[in-house]
C-alpha positions, 0 to 999 in steps of 0.5 A: 617621869619627873626628870622628863617633866623637868627637861620638858619645862626647861626646853619650853623655857629656853624656847620661850626665852629665844622667842621673847629675845627676838621679839624684844630685839626687833622692837628695840631695833625699830625704836632705835631706827625711828629715833635715828630717822627723826634725828637725821631729818632734824639735822637735814632741816637745820642744814637746809635752813642754814643754807637758805639763810646764807643764800638770802644773806648773800643774795639780798643787798650783797654788793652793788645792784648793778653788779647783781643784775649783771651777774644774774642776767646770764642766768635768765 
């Protein structure tokens, strides 16, 4: 009887470990995914800001105003 009880406790412990491992892994995956998404969003924001700064720098005061008007005339 004691042998059966020991095997039953061991089996329940193993099953509990599997369930706990899956729950822990899922929580860890969500945390890592959230951090990765936040990092990607930050990098994207920095890249867009830099592209905007370059566009403003190249658009304002870049060359002769008559040339800029001539170049932009076809875009309208």
